[in-house]
Structures are given as C-alpha cells and as structure tokens.
C-alpha positions in Angstrom: -84.0 281.8 147.9 -84.0 278.2 149.2 -81.3 276.6 147.1 -78.8 276.3 149.9 -81.5 274.7 152.1 -82.4 272.2 149.2 -78.7 271.2 149.1 -78.9 270.0 152.7 -82.5 268.8 152.7 -81.5 265.1 153.0 -79.3 265.7 156.0 -82.0 267.6 157.7 -84.4 264.6 157.1 -81.9 262.4 159.0 -80.9 265.0 161.6 -80.8 262.4 164.4 -78.2 260.2 162.7 -76.3 263.3 161.5 -75.9 264.6 165.1 -74.6 261.2 166.3 -72.1 260.9 163.4 -68.4 261.4 163.8 -68.4 264.3 161.3 -71.4 265.9 162.8 -69.5 269.3 163.6 -68.6 269.9 159.9 -72.1 268.8 158.8 -73.8 271.0 161.3 -71.6 273.9 160.0 -72.7 273.2 156.5 -76.5 273.1 157.5 -76.0 276.4 159.5 -74.3 278.0 156.5 -77.3 276.9 154.4 -79.6 278.5 156.8 -77.6 281.6 156.9 -77.6 282.1 153.2 -81.4 281.8 153.1 -81.6 284.2 156.0 -79.3 286.7 154.3 -81.4 286.5 151.1 -84.6 287.1 152.9 -83.1 290.0 154.8 -82.0 291.6 151.6 -85.4 291.0 150.2 -87.0 292.5 153.3 -85.1 295.7 152.9 -86.1 296.1 149.3 -89.7 295.4 149.9 -92.2 298.4 149.8 -95.4 296.4 150.6 -96.0 296.1 154.4 -97.9 292.9 154.2 -95.2 291.2 152.2 -92.5 292.6 154.4 -94.3 291.1 157.4 -94.4 287.6 155.7 -90.7 287.9 154.9 -89.9 288.9 158.5 -91.8 285.7 159.7 -89.8 283.6 157.3 -86.7 285.3 158.6 -87.5 284.5 162.2 -88.4 280.9 161.3 -85.1 280.2 159.5 -83.1 281.8 162.2 -84.9 279.6 164.8 -84.2 276.6 162.6 -80.5 277.4 162.4 -80.3 277.9 166.2 -82.2 274.7 166.9 -79.8 272.5 164.8 -76.8 274.2 166.4 -78.2 273.7 169.9 -79.0 270.1 169.4 -75.5 269.6 168.3 -74.2 271.3 171.4 -76.2 268.9 173.7 -74.7 265.8 175.2 -75.6 262.8 173.5 -76.9 264.8 170.6 -78.1 261.8 168.5 -80.5 260.9 171.4 -81.5 264.7 171.9 -82.7 264.9 168.3 -85.3 262.2 169.0 -87.2 264.5 171.3 
C-alpha cells in the first residue's frame, strides 16, 4: 500500500531543500505520483471493504494522503518555495 511513498521517503524528509532545487518540478511530480498511487490503492480497498469501522479508517487515511499530496504541490507553487517549507 505504501511502497510508492517509501520510494520518496528521503525526498520528503528533505522537502525544504527539494523545493529549492533546480529540478523541483520533476521531483514534486514524482512525490505527487507516489501519493496518488497510495491514494488509489486505499480507494480500491475502501470500495472492497465490508466492515464500516475499517472503511472509516481507510477513508481517514485517504483524506490524509490527499492532503499530504496537496500540501507538497501547494508549497511548490508558492514564491520562494525553499523558504516556505520552513514554516
């Protein structure tokens, strides 16, 4: 479920430096893609889930990963993104 995110873990740990790098756009796309893979996997699992409590937990994960992806993308869009990440 989280394999794609594991692949970008180190980049997420150094997000401030990543956002300031010359190749930030491609790296942010890679991170957003990793979030999207995890989001899609959770969405698929949620549709298959019969247990309401488990479904609710999966929906919480879904919303959290969606917010994480949006946050990385938004920080990249800000002026001086390397500085914005320090907030």
